[in-house]
N, CA, C and O atoms as CSV, one atom per row, in Angstrom:
chain,resi,resn,atom,element,x,y,z
A,1,MET,N,N,0.825,-1.189,0.000
A,1,MET,CA,C,0.000,0.000,0.000
A,1,MET,C,C,0.875,1.260,0.000
A,1,MET,O,O,0.584,2.218,-0.717
A,2,LEU,N,N,1.929,1.258,0.793
A,2,LEU,CA,C,2.833,2.407,0.833
A,2,LEU,C,C,3.466,2.639,-0.530
A,2,LEU,O,O,3.592,3.780,-0.975
A,3,GLN,N,N,3.863,1.559,-1.193
A,3,GLN,CA,C,4.486,1.687,-2.510
A,3,GLN,C,C,3.539,2.364,-3.491
A,3,GLN,O,O,3.972,3.183,-4.301
A,4,MET,N,N,2.253,2.033,-3.427
A,4,MET,CA,C,1.276,2.628,-4.328
A,4,MET,C,C,1.190,4.145,-4.105
A,4,MET,O,O,1.129,4.914,-5.064
A,5,HIS,N,N,1.187,4.567,-2.840
A,5,HIS,CA,C,1.115,5.994,-2.536
A,5,HIS,C,C,2.381,6.722,-2.993
A,5,HIS,O,O,2.311,7.834,-3.517
A,6,LEU,N,N,3.521,6.095,-2.793
A,6,LEU,CA,C,4.770,6.721,-3.221
A,6,LEU,C,C,4.828,6.853,-4.736
A,6,LEU,O,O,5.287,7.873,-5.250
A,7,MET,N,N,4.371,5.839,-5.453
A,7,MET,CA,C,4.357,5.903,-6.916
A,7,MET,C,C,3.395,6.983,-7.404
A,7,MET,O,O,3.676,7.663,-8.391
A,8,THR,N,N,2.263,7.145,-6.719
A,8,THR,CA,C,1.304,8.196,-7.070
A,8,THR,C,C,1.956,9.568,-6.947
A,8,THR,O,O,1.708,10.454,-7.765
A,9,LEU,N,N,2.788,9.740,-5.926
A,9,LEU,CA,C,3.489,11.004,-5.711
A,9,LEU,C,C,4.753,11.103,-6.555
A,9,LEU,O,O,5.489,12.088,-6.488
A,10,LYS,N,N,4.990,10.055,-7.355
A,10,LYS,CA,C,6.173,9.981,-8.219
A,10,LYS,C,C,7.468,9.966,-7.406
A,10,LYS,O,O,8.474,10.555,-7.801
A,11,ILE,N,N,7.419,9.281,-6.266
A,11,ILE,CA,C,8.599,9.074,-5.431
A,11,ILE,C,C,9.093,7.665,-5.715
A,11,ILE,O,O,8.388,6.688,-5.460
A,12,LEU,N,N,10.298,7.564,-6.240
A,12,LEU,CA,C,10.828,6.278,-6.669
A,12,LEU,C,C,12.065,5.917,-5.843
A,12,LEU,O,O,12.941,6.759,-5.646
A,13,PRO,N,N,12.143,4.688,-5.363
A,13,PRO,CA,C,13.320,4.270,-4.584
A,13,PRO,C,C,14.485,3.905,-5.496
A,13,PRO,O,O,14.295,3.593,-6.671
A,14,VAL,N,N,15.676,3.949,-4.948
A,14,VAL,CA,C,16.851,3.399,-5.608
A,14,VAL,C,C,17.374,2.325,-4.668
A,14,VAL,O,O,17.633,2.586,-3.493
A,15,TYR,N,N,17.526,1.130,-5.188
A,15,TYR,CA,C,17.933,-0.002,-4.371
A,15,TYR,C,C,19.450,-0.090,-4.286
A,15,TYR,O,O,20.152,0.147,-5.270
A,16,ARG,N,N,19.952,-0.433,-3.100
A,16,ARG,CA,C,21.386,-0.530,-2.852
A,16,ARG,C,C,21.762,-1.984,-2.581
A,16,ARG,O,O,20.890,-2.827,-2.370
A,17,LYS,N,N,23.046,-2.270,-2.588
A,17,LYS,CA,C,23.500,-3.628,-2.301
A,17,LYS,C,C,22.983,-4.108,-0.955
A,17,LYS,O,O,22.598,-5.268,-0.804
A,18,ARG,N,N,22.976,-3.207,0.022
A,18,ARG,CA,C,22.543,-3.629,1.356
A,18,ARG,C,C,21.045,-3.928,1.415
A,18,ARG,O,O,20.564,-4.496,2.396
A,19,ASP,N,N,20.304,-3.546,0.368
A,19,ASP,CA,C,18.892,-3.910,0.269
A,19,ASP,C,C,18.731,-5.325,-0.290
A,19,ASP,O,O,17.619,-5.845,-0.387
A,20,GLY,N,N,19.846,-5.929,-0.649
A,20,GLY,CA,C,19.843,-7.274,-1.214
A,20,GLY,C,C,20.196,-7.221,-2.685
A,20,GLY,O,O,19.565,-6.495,-3.454
A,21,THR,N,N,21.188,-7.977,-3.073
A,21,THR,CA,C,21.629,-7.925,-4.471
A,21,THR,C,C,20.526,-8.360,-5.431
A,21,THR,O,O,20.538,-7.979,-6.601
A,22,SER,N,N,19.574,-9.155,-4.945
A,22,SER,CA,C,18.463,-9.565,-5.819
A,22,SER,C,C,17.547,-8.393,-6.153
A,22,SER,O,O,16.803,-8.455,-7.132
A,23,ASN,N,N,17.587,-7.323,-5.353
A,23,ASN,CA,C,16.752,-6.146,-5.610
A,23,ASN,C,C,17.392,-5.153,-6.571
A,23,ASN,O,O,16.710,-4.259,-7.072
A,24,LEU,N,N,18.680,-5.291,-6.835
A,24,LEU,CA,C,19.375,-4.315,-7.684
A,24,LEU,C,C,18.788,-4.230,-9.082
A,24,LEU,O,O,18.812,-3.161,-9.692
A,25,SER,N,N,18.265,-5.321,-9.598
A,25,SER,CA,C,17.686,-5.299,-10.947
A,25,SER,C,C,16.429,-4.429,-11.007
A,25,SER,O,O,16.022,-4.019,-12.094
A,26,LYS,N,N,15.806,-4.140,-9.859
A,26,LYS,CA,C,14.633,-3.256,-9.829
A,26,LYS,C,C,15.015,-1.829,-10.209
A,26,LYS,O,O,14.154,-1.042,-10.601
A,27,ASN,N,N,16.302,-1.490,-10.097
A,27,ASN,CA,C,16.761,-0.152,-10.470
A,27,ASN,C,C,16.614,0.111,-11.962
A,27,ASN,O,O,16.481,1.265,-12.367
A,28,ASP,N,N,16.633,-0.928,-12.786
A,28,ASP,CA,C,16.506,-0.737,-14.236
A,28,ASP,C,C,15.233,0.035,-14.570
A,28,ASP,O,O,15.277,0.992,-15.342
A,29,GLU,N,N,14.109,-0.370,-13.999
A,29,GLU,CA,C,12.837,0.319,-14.256
A,29,GLU,C,C,12.845,1.732,-13.676
A,29,GLU,O,O,12.332,2.663,-14.298
A,30,ILE,N,N,13.421,1.891,-12.497
A,30,ILE,CA,C,13.502,3.212,-11.856
A,30,ILE,C,C,14.311,4.163,-12.735
A,30,ILE,O,O,13.899,5.300,-12.967
A,31,PHE,N,N,15.462,3.699,-13.222
A,31,PHE,CA,C,16.311,4.550,-14.053
A,31,PHE,C,C,15.665,4.854,-15.395
A,31,PHE,O,O,15.819,5.958,-15.917
A,32,GLU,N,N,14.946,3.892,-15.963
A,32,GLU,CA,C,14.227,4.145,-17.219
A,32,GLU,C,C,13.161,5.225,-17.017
A,32,GLU,O,O,12.996,6.093,-17.874
A,33,ASN,N,N,12.443,5.180,-15.904
A,33,ASN,CA,C,11.449,6.217,-15.599
A,33,ASN,C,C,12.118,7.574,-15.418
A,33,ASN,O,O,11.593,8.593,-15.868
A,34,THR,N,N,13.259,7.588,-14.770
A,34,THR,CA,C,13.999,8.833,-14.551
A,34,THR,C,C,14.441,9.431,-15.882
A,34,THR,O,O,14.306,10.636,-16.095
A,35,ILE,N,N,14.961,8.609,-16.767
A,35,ILE,CA,C,15.397,9.085,-18.090
A,35,ILE,C,C,14.205,9.638,-18.867
A,35,ILE,O,O,14.326,10.664,-19.537
A,36,ARG,N,N,13.061,8.972,-18.785
A,36,ARG,CA,C,11.849,9.445,-19.464
A,36,ARG,C,C,11.453,10.841,-18.972
A,36,ARG,O,O,11.098,11.710,-19.769
A,37,VAL,N,N,11.516,11.045,-17.660
A,37,VAL,CA,C,11.178,12.349,-17.071
A,37,VAL,C,C,12.117,13.422,-17.596
A,37,VAL,O,O,11.671,14.498,-17.994
A,38,LEU,N,N,13.404,13.139,-17.599
A,38,LEU,CA,C,14.388,14.130,-18.039
A,38,LEU,C,C,14.275,14.426,-19.533
A,38,LEU,O,O,14.453,15.572,-19.945
A,39,LYS,N,N,13.983,13.416,-20.350
A,39,LYS,CA,C,13.832,13.633,-21.792
A,39,LYS,C,C,12.630,14.514,-22.112
A,39,LYS,O,O,12.602,15.163,-23.157
A,40,LYS,N,N,11.640,14.543,-21.225
A,40,LYS,CA,C,10.473,15.406,-21.410
A,40,LYS,C,C,10.693,16.802,-20.837
A,40,LYS,O,O,9.774,17.620,-20.797
A,41,ASN,N,N,11.929,17.066,-20.394
A,41,ASN,CA,C,12.284,18.345,-19.770
A,41,ASN,C,C,11.457,18.637,-18.523
A,41,ASN,O,O,11.185,19.797,-18.212
A,42,HIS,N,N,11.058,17.591,-17.814
A,42,HIS,CA,C,10.349,17.764,-16.550
A,42,HIS,C,C,11.368,17.837,-15.422
A,42,HIS,O,O,12.503,17.378,-15.556
A,43,SER,N,N,10.949,18.415,-14.326
A,43,SER,CA,C,11.828,18.528,-13.164
A,43,SER,C,C,12.017,17.180,-12.499
A,43,SER,O,O,11.154,16.304,-12.554
A,44,LEU,N,N,13.158,17.045,-11.877
A,44,LEU,CA,C,13.476,15.832,-11.138
A,44,LEU,C,C,14.145,16.251,-9.837
A,44,LEU,O,O,15.085,17.047,-9.847
A,45,CYS,N,N,13.679,15.732,-8.748
A,45,CYS,CA,C,14.252,16.041,-7.440
A,45,CYS,C,C,14.902,14.781,-6.895
A,45,CYS,O,O,14.271,13.726,-6.830
A,46,VAL,N,N,16.149,14.891,-6.510
A,46,VAL,CA,C,16.859,13.766,-5.918
A,46,VAL,C,C,17.023,14.066,-4.436
A,46,VAL,O,O,17.639,15.061,-4.054
A,47,MET,N,N,16.469,13.198,-3.614
A,47,MET,CA,C,16.529,13.399,-2.170
A,47,MET,C,C,17.699,12.605,-1.609
A,47,MET,O,O,17.916,11.455,-1.991
A,48,PRO,N,N,18.447,13.215,-0.707
A,48,PRO,CA,C,19.565,12.480,-0.110
A,48,PRO,C,C,19.053,11.353,0.774
A,48,PRO,O,O,17.944,11.402,1.306
A,49,GLU,N,N,19.864,10.374,0.907
A,49,GLU,CA,C,19.507,9.200,1.698
A,49,GLU,C,C,19.516,9.543,3.186
A,49,GLU,O,O,20.428,10.204,3.683
A,50,GLY,N,N,18.513,9.093,3.863
A,50,GLY,CA,C,18.495,9.196,5.319
A,50,GLY,C,C,19.088,7.930,5.900
A,50,GLY,O,O,19.625,7.089,5.179
A,51,ASN,N,N,18.988,7.809,7.189
A,51,ASN,CA,C,19.419,6.549,7.794
A,51,ASN,C,C,18.368,6.111,8.800
A,51,ASN,O,O,17.477,6.879,9.162
A,52,HIS,N,N,18.481,4.909,9.230
A,52,HIS,CA,C,17.487,4.392,10.157
A,52,HIS,C,C,18.155,3.408,11.100
A,52,HIS,O,O,19.262,2.928,10.856
A,53,GLY,N,N,17.472,3.133,12.148
A,53,GLY,CA,C,17.983,2.169,13.117
A,53,GLY,C,C,16.827,1.399,13.709
A,53,GLY,O,O,15.671,1.587,13.328
A,54,ASP,N,N,17.149,0.542,14.634
A,54,ASP,CA,C,16.102,-0.283,15.230
A,54,ASP,C,C,15.527,0.319,16.506
A,54,ASP,O,O,14.637,-0.272,17.119
A,55,LYS,N,N,16.014,1.469,16.910
A,55,LYS,CA,C,15.507,2.114,18.123
A,55,LYS,C,C,14.448,3.139,17.755
A,55,LYS,O,O,14.598,3.866,16.774
A,56,HIS,N,N,13.385,3.199,18.533
A,56,HIS,CA,C,12.290,4.125,18.268
A,56,HIS,C,C,12.469,5.388,19.094
A,56,HIS,O,O,11.754,5.613,20.071
A,57,LYS,N,N,13.417,6.196,18.696
A,57,LYS,CA,C,13.636,7.477,19.364
A,57,LYS,C,C,14.217,8.447,18.342
A,57,LYS,O,O,14.787,8.046,17.327
A,58,LEU,N,N,14.059,9.725,18.636
A,58,LEU,CA,C,14.574,10.754,17.743
A,58,LEU,C,C,16.090,10.712,17.748
A,58,LEU,O,O,16.720,10.685,18.806
A,59,ARG,N,N,16.659,10.707,16.577
A,59,ARG,CA,C,18.110,10.661,16.460
A,59,ARG,C,C,18.647,12.065,16.261
A,59,ARG,O,O,17.898,12.949,15.848
A,60,PRO,N,N,19.928,12.298,16.544
A,60,PRO,CA,C,20.491,13.647,16.391
A,60,PRO,C,C,20.505,14.073,14.919
A,60,PRO,O,O,20.654,13.243,14.022
A,61,PHE,N,N,20.350,15.370,14.691
A,61,PHE,CA,C,20.424,15.903,13.336
A,61,PHE,C,C,21.859,15.827,12.838
A,61,PHE,O,O,22.808,16.013,13.599
A,62,LEU,N,N,21.996,15.551,11.560
A,62,LEU,CA,C,23.305,15.486,10.929
A,62,LEU,C,C,23.365,16.500,9.801
A,62,LEU,O,O,22.332,16.911,9.272
A,63,LYS,N,N,24.563,16.901,9.438
A,63,LYS,CA,C,24.708,17.816,8.307
A,63,LYS,C,C,24.207,17.131,7.053
A,63,LYS,O,O,24.406,15.931,6.863
A,64,GLY,N,N,23.561,17.895,6.207
A,64,GLY,CA,C,23.047,17.355,4.966
A,64,GLY,C,C,22.611,18.477,4.071
A,64,GLY,O,O,22.962,19.634,4.304
A,65,ILE,N,N,21.851,18.154,3.048
A,65,ILE,CA,C,21.433,19.140,2.053
A,65,ILE,C,C,20.585,20.257,2.661
A,65,ILE,O,O,20.639,21.393,2.192
A,66,PHE,N,N,19.804,19.949,3.696
A,66,PHE,CA,C,18.924,20.942,4.290
A,66,PHE,C,C,19.547,21.615,5.511
A,66,PHE,O,O,18.893,22.441,6.148
A,67,PHE,N,N,20.763,21.293,5.843
A,67,PHE,CA,C,21.445,21.901,6.983
A,67,PHE,C,C,21.938,23.271,6.559
A,67,PHE,O,O,22.736,23.377,5.627
A,68,SER,N,N,21.480,24.323,7.224
A,68,SER,CA,C,21.857,25.660,6.765
A,68,SER,C,C,22.680,26.445,7.781
A,68,SER,O,O,23.354,27.400,7.395
A,69,PHE,N,N,22.654,26.093,9.031
A,69,PHE,CA,C,23.432,26.829,10.041
A,69,PHE,C,C,24.318,25.913,10.841
A,69,PHE,O,O,25.037,26.370,11.729
């Protein structure tokens, strides 16, 4: 269900080795969609990767694209 909502918003994942090497082939479709968007001169936003852990608590902020001060 989450995947359907993300696709509706045109949010596409990029799979990494740590997601399982069997998932890497899913990037082919993602990259083809990205190329299609760019060939139509549409905007494309690339969001930096976050991180996650197994603890359910707020983690400290880290420097990143949105860090301004």
